[in-house]
N, C-alpha and C positions, 0 to 999 in steps of 0.2 A: 650533411657534414660528417656523419658516421663513416660513410664510404671514404671521404677524404682522409680521416684519421686512420682508417684501416689501411689505406694505400700507403700512407707515410710510415705506419708501423711496420709493414712488410719490408719496405725499403730499408728502414733503420736496422731491423734485425739482421738482414743480410750484410749490410755494411759492418755492423758490429761483429758478425761472424768472421769477416775478412780481417778485422782488427785483432780478433782473438787468435786466429791462425797465424798472423804475423807476430804477435806477442809471444806465442809458444814456439816460434821458430819453424813452423811447419811450411810456411810460404815466405820466401824472402823477396827482395826487389826483382831479381831476375825471374822468379816465379810469377810475380805480379805482372811483369811485362809479357810473359808467355800467356797468361790468362787474357790480357788485353788483346794480344795479337790473335788468339784463338777466337775471341768474340768478333774482332774486326774482319778476319779473313774467312771464317767458317760459320760460326753460329749465327751471327747477325744476318748474313745473306740468306741463310736457310730460314730464319725467322721472317724475313721480309717476304719470301715466297709464300709461306704458309699464312701470313696475315693478309697479304694483298690478293691471294687467289680467289677469295670470296668477296672482295670489295665491290661496292657499287660505284662504277666509274662515273655515272651521272652526278653523284653527290659532290664530285670534285669541283664542278662548275656551278658555284652558288654564291650568293651574297656573302655568306660566311667566309668563303675562300678569299674574296676581295678584301674584306675588312681585316682578316688575319694577315694577308699579304702586305697591306699598307702598313700595318703595325710593325711587321718584320723589317720592311724597307726603312722605315723611320729610325728604328733602333740601330740597324746596321750603318746607315749613313751618319747618324750622330756619333756612333762609336768610332767609325773609320776616320772621320774628320778630327776628332779629339786624339785618337791614337797617333795620327800623322803629325799634327801641329802642336799638340800639348805634351803627350807622353813620348813622342818620337820613337814609336815601335817599328820594328821591321815588318815585312809583309806577312811572314809566317805567323808571328805573334798576333798580328792584327786579324788574321783569319780566325784564329782560336778565340780571340776576344769577341769578334763579331758573332760567332756561334754561341758563345756564352751569353751574349746579350739578347739573342733572338730565338734560339732553338729550344722549344718547350718540351717538357717531358710528356709527350702525347701518348707514349706507349705504356709505361709503367703506371702512370697516374691518370693520364687522359682517358683511357678506355674505361677503367672502373668508375671514374667520376662521371663520365658521360652516361654510363649505364645506370648508376645508382643515385646520382644527384640530379642529373638532367633528364633521366628517364629513357634515353635512347643512345646506345653505344655508337650508332652510325653518325652522331653529331660530331664526333672527333675525326671522322674520315677526311674532310677537307684539309684540316691542319696537318694530319698525319701524312697524307699524300703529297701536299705541297713541300713539306720538309724532306721527304724521301726522294721525290722526283726532281725538285728544283734546288732548294737551298743546300742540301747535303752534297749532291754532285758538283755544283758550282764551287762550293767551298773546298772540296777535296781536289778539284782540278787546279784551283789557284794555289793550294798548298803544295801540290806536286811541282808546280812551276817554281814556287818560292824556295823549296829545299833542293831543287835539282842542282847537281854539281856542274852541269854543262848546259848551255843554251838549248832549249827544246825547240824542235821544228813545229811549224803551225799544225801539221797533221798530228803529231804526237799530243799537242795540247788539246786539239779539237776532239780527238778520239779517246782521250784519257778517261772520260766518264764511262765509256763503254768497256773499259778494261779495269774498272774499279769494282771489287766484289759486291759492295753494297748497291751500286747502281745496277749491276747485272742481276742481282737478286730481285730488285724492284721491277725491272723490266720483265723478267720471267713471270713474276706474280701478276703483273698487269695484263700480260698476254693471256694468262690463264683466266683472269677475271673477265676479260673482254671477248673471250671465245668460249666454245663448248669443250675445249680441251681440258682434260684432267690428267694428273700424273698417276701412273700405275701404282698400286699399293706397295709393291716391293721397293719403289723409289720414294713414295710419299711418306710411308711410315718411318723409315730411317731418317728422312729429312725432318720430320716432326721431332724426333728424339734429339737430333743435333740442335734444332731450333730452341729446344727447351733449355739449352745451356747458355743462351745468349744473355738474358737478363741476369741470372745468378753470377755468371762470369764477370760481367761489368761491375756489379755491385760488390762482389767479393774483392776484385782487383782494386776497386776504389777504396775499400776499407783497409786493404793491405798498405796502400800508399799513404793513406791517412795516418796510419800507425808508424810507418817506417820512414816516410818522407819528411821534409821540413815541416815544422809545426804550422798549422793553419794560422793565417794572419801575418806571416813573415814576408809576404809579398808586398806589392805596391798597394797600400791602403786606399789612396784616392782612386786608383783605377778600379779596384775591387768594389768600392762604394758606388762608383759611377755605373758599373755594369749591373750590379744588383738593383740599383735604382731604375735603370732602363728596363730591366727584365720584369720587375715586380710592380712598377708604378707606371712608367711611360707606355709600355706595350699594351697592357689591358685598357688604359685610358684612351689611347689612340684607337684601338680596336672598337671600343664602345662608341666613341665619337663618330667614327666612320660608319659603323653599323647603324647608329640611331639617326644621325643628322643627314648623312649622305645616301644611305641605302634604305632607310625607313624600316629597319628591322625592329621588332619588338617581341616581347614574350620570350619563349624558350630559345628561338634562334639567336636573339641578342644576348640572352643570358649565357648561352653556350660560347659564343665568340668572346665575351668578356672574361668568363671564368677560365676557359682554356688558355687564353693569353696570359693569365696571371699565374700559370703553373711554373714551377722552377725549371732551371736549366737541366737538360737531360744528361744522364750519366754517360751516354755515348760520346758526348763532346770530350769528356776526359779520356775516353778510349782513343779518339782521333788524335788528341794531343800527345798521348803516349806513343801511338803508332808513328808519328812524325817527330817525336822528341822535341816538341816546341810548346811553350806555354803550359806545361804540365801543372805547375804549382798554381797558376792563375785559374786553370780549369777546375782543379780540385777545390780551391777556395770558393769559387763562384758556385759550384754545385752544392757545396756544404752550406754556405750562407743563404743561398736562394731557397734551398730545401727547408731549412729551419724557419725562414721568414715567410714562406709561401702560404702556410695555413692561415695566418691573419690576412694575407694579401688576397687569397681566394675568397675569404669571408667578406672583405671589403668590396671586392669586385661584384660579388653576388648582391650585396646591399646597394651598390651603385645602380644596378639594373632595376631592383625592386623599388 
């Protein structure tokens, strides 16, 4: 639990730094958007390359992956149906809401929690790779279609993931992980420096918008409550049930699936919302609420397995 609190403390301090910079007038809303775009187009793809280049590809195909994937699908389906028939949201907003309900903070919190709470950082790999290689590319492709001013051809839709910086970074990282190829140091070292900007940029940009944007809680409260409930309650419960009753997982693997599914919504969902200028307030509020409430959620998830 100490590692969980340390991870949340780190995130909170960087978000507060963004709020302070906004309050002092050092970064305004255009500057916040510039930080988000920097993270989306430059720093995050570099981070994906450096994170995935040493990944264990074999760990992707495991029972933990299936349990996590089922939990993600359940959350997305439930939210999409309610967004369509109850909240009457458009496609772009629905994509952002779906990511809010299912995309866990596997990087900022998942890695340290897996390392210090679960005892093995590799346990987060299935969730991390599923999100980077499947959930995120699909969501961004649908978002591109949703915000396009003209009808896109089938080829442009199909090829879109390969032209998205985050997907390209993931593919390069996996190629390096699956082969004996390594990047030359004159390329790898600058890439690591750029990658180091990704998480701070996201968190500071989020803090700036938290200070300068509409006050938290001014969005649709029922929708916010639904998404946070899906994220912190339904997702870990489904992952645990599938892992335990269907796949026969127990011990550390079951604990990992359950705890990692209870993590809050990742900050990069807010970055995506900012990039496409859709659902920004919703993403901000869900990240804020789910992060605040996820400490007890993670503790309950761990107790559920025990």
